[in-house]
Structure formats: structure tokens, C-alpha cells
C-alpha positions as CSV (number, residue, x, y, z in Angstrom):
1,X,-0.2,-0.1,-0.1
2,X,1.4,3.3,-1.0
3,X,1.5,6.5,0.8
4,X,-0.7,7.8,-2.0
5,X,-3.8,6.3,-1.1
6,X,-3.2,6.9,2.4
7,X,-3.0,10.6,1.7
8,X,-6.6,10.4,0.4
9,X,-7.8,9.1,4.0
10,X,-7.7,12.6,5.8
11,X,-10.4,14.6,6.6
12,X,-9.9,18.1,8.5
13,X,-6.0,16.8,8.5
14,X,-7.5,13.9,10.8
15,X,-6.9,10.2,9.4
16,X,-10.0,8.7,9.1
17,X,-11.1,5.2,7.0
18,X,-14.9,5.0,5.7
19,X,-17.2,2.0,5.9
20,X,-20.4,1.9,4.3
21,X,-22.7,-1.1,5.6
22,X,-26.3,-1.1,3.5
23,X,-28.8,-1.0,6.3
24,X,-28.2,-1.5,10.2
25,X,-25.9,-4.1,11.4
26,X,-27.2,-5.4,15.0
27,X,-24.0,-4.2,16.8
28,X,-20.7,-2.1,15.8
29,X,-18.1,-4.2,13.9
30,X,-15.0,-4.7,16.1
31,X,-12.6,-2.4,13.6
32,X,-9.7,-3.0,16.5
33,X,-7.0,-5.6,14.7
34,X,-4.4,-6.9,17.2
35,X,-2.4,-3.5,18.3
36,X,-4.5,-1.3,15.4
37,X,-7.6,0.0,17.0
38,X,-8.8,3.6,15.9
39,X,-9.2,6.1,18.6
40,X,-12.8,6.8,17.9
41,X,-15.4,4.8,15.8
42,X,-18.6,7.8,15.0
43,X,-21.5,5.9,13.6
44,X,-23.7,7.6,10.8
45,X,-27.6,6.8,9.8
46,X,-27.6,7.5,6.1
47,X,-31.1,7.7,5.2
48,X,-33.5,9.0,2.8
49,X,-37.7,9.5,2.2
50,X,-37.9,5.5,1.3
51,X,-38.5,3.8,4.8
52,X,-36.2,1.1,3.6
53,X,-33.4,2.8,2.4
54,X,-30.8,3.0,5.3
55,X,-26.8,2.6,4.8
56,X,-24.7,2.8,8.0
57,X,-21.5,4.7,7.8
58,X,-18.8,3.9,10.5
59,X,-15.8,6.4,10.4
60,X,-12.6,5.2,12.2
61,X,-10.7,8.2,13.5
62,X,-6.7,7.6,13.9
63,X,-4.1,9.7,15.3
64,X,-1.7,8.1,12.9
65,X,-3.1,5.5,9.9
66,X,-1.7,2.1,10.7
67,X,2.0,1.6,9.2
68,X,0.0,-1.9,7.6
69,X,-2.6,-0.6,5.9
70,X,-3.9,-2.6,3.4
71,X,-4.1,-5.5,5.5
72,X,-6.0,-3.3,8.3
73,X,-8.3,-2.0,5.0
74,X,-9.1,-5.9,4.4
75,X,-9.9,-6.3,8.4
76,X,-12.5,-3.6,8.4
77,X,-14.1,-4.6,5.1
78,X,-14.2,-8.5,6.7
79,X,-15.8,-7.3,10.2
80,X,-18.5,-4.8,8.4
81,X,-19.5,-7.6,5.8
82,X,-19.9,-10.2,8.7
83,X,-22.2,-7.5,10.7
84,X,-24.0,-6.5,8.5
85,X,-24.4,-9.9,5.6
86,X,-24.4,-7.6,2.8
87,X,-21.7,-6.1,0.4
88,X,-20.0,-3.4,1.7
89,X,-17.0,-0.7,0.7
90,X,-14.8,1.8,1.8
91,X,-14.5,5.1,0.3
92,X,-13.5,8.7,0.4
93,X,-15.3,11.5,2.3
94,X,-18.0,12.8,0.0
95,X,-18.7,10.1,-2.0
96,X,-21.6,8.9,-0.6
97,X,-24.9,9.2,-2.7
98,X,-28.0,6.9,-2.6
99,X,-28.5,7.1,-6.7
100,X,-24.5,5.8,-6.9
101,X,-23.9,3.2,-5.0
102,X,-21.3,0.9,-6.1
103,X,-21.9,2.2,-9.9
104,X,-18.9,2.4,-12.5
105,X,-18.9,5.9,-12.3
106,X,-18.3,6.1,-8.8
107,X,-15.4,3.7,-8.9
108,X,-12.2,6.2,-8.4
109,X,-14.2,7.1,-5.0
110,X,-14.3,3.8,-3.9
111,X,-11.3,1.9,-2.4
112,X,-12.2,-1.7,-1.0
113,X,-15.3,-3.5,-1.4
114,X,-16.5,-6.9,0.2
115,X,-19.2,-9.4,-0.6
116,X,-20.1,-12.1,2.0
117,X,-19.0,-15.1,1.2
118,X,-16.1,-13.3,-0.5
119,X,-12.6,-11.8,0.3
120,X,-12.3,-8.0,0.6
121,X,-10.7,-6.5,-2.3
122,X,-8.9,-3.5,-1.8
123,X,-7.0,-0.8,-4.4
124,X,-3.2,-0.7,-3.8
125,X,-2.9,2.5,-5.1
126,X,-4.7,5.7,-5.8
127,X,-4.1,5.0,-9.9
128,X,-6.1,1.6,-9.5
129,X,-9.1,3.1,-9.1
130,X,-8.9,4.6,-12.6
131,X,-8.9,1.3,-14.4
132,X,-11.2,-0.6,-16.4
133,X,-10.6,-3.6,-14.0
134,X,-11.1,-1.4,-11.1
135,X,-14.7,-0.4,-12.3
136,X,-15.9,-3.5,-13.4
137,X,-14.8,-5.0,-9.8
138,X,-17.3,-2.0,-7.9
139,X,-19.9,-2.2,-10.6
140,X,-19.8,-6.7,-10.0
141,X,-20.1,-5.9,-6.0
142,X,-23.0,-3.4,-6.8
143,X,-25.2,-5.8,-8.9
144,X,-25.1,-7.6,-5.5
145,X,-27.0,-5.0,-3.5
């Protein structure tokens, strides 16, 4: 994982990893992984007028991002996917839009995805996010929603 991707994981200079889970999981996923523990987990319920449309956003706040960022991001996807039993994703700040959940045009704003029963897929760097292969990964996961 290059520092390039880590540079995009800041909001107001604070390192933040945003995990998106459709619905409302029964319990908050356990995002701690060994010595890697967010200093705070902020939870937001993103809703629209449709009573069945809800996505839970978990913002994992750090003083410093984990040095082994890629494995940690994969861990976050695994535990969120298990808690929600649905497709989950990692997205940059400001990327969420109910009308554009995991579609090809949103691919450059999503840097990780996971489906139930599958392995997490995390972009190795920012250049991957603009490739046709990455767009296909995002769209294929979006078709499972």
C-alpha cells in the first residue's frame, strides 16, 4: 500500500477510514485488529425518504494510520461484511450518494469492497481506481446490492 492512498484518507487533517454498510447491523463491527485500534468510531445513519433505504457509515478515526494499512483495510471490510451480511465498501469522504451506490462512475471514490462469502478487495494505490478492471470490480459488487 503506497502512501498515496493513505494521503486520501484524511478529513480536516485527521486520518479517517470510512466504512459503508447497507442497513443497520445489529452491533458495531469490531474494527480493532491486534494493536491497531481507532481512537474513535463515529457512526452515522444515512437515510432517505424511502423507509427501507438506510446505509450505516462508520468513520474510524486515528491519530496516525496503521503502518500496514492494506491488511487493516481488508480486516475492516471482513468484519463489516460479517456484521451486516451484505456487500460493504470503503469510500473517500464525500463519496456517498444513494443514487450511485457502487456503480462504475463512482469507482474512483471507492477503494475497497467485500461481499458475503468473498474476500475483501482493496486498491493497492490511487492509480488502480481509474482502471477498467477496478470499475468492473465495483460494478460487480454493486450488482449484488
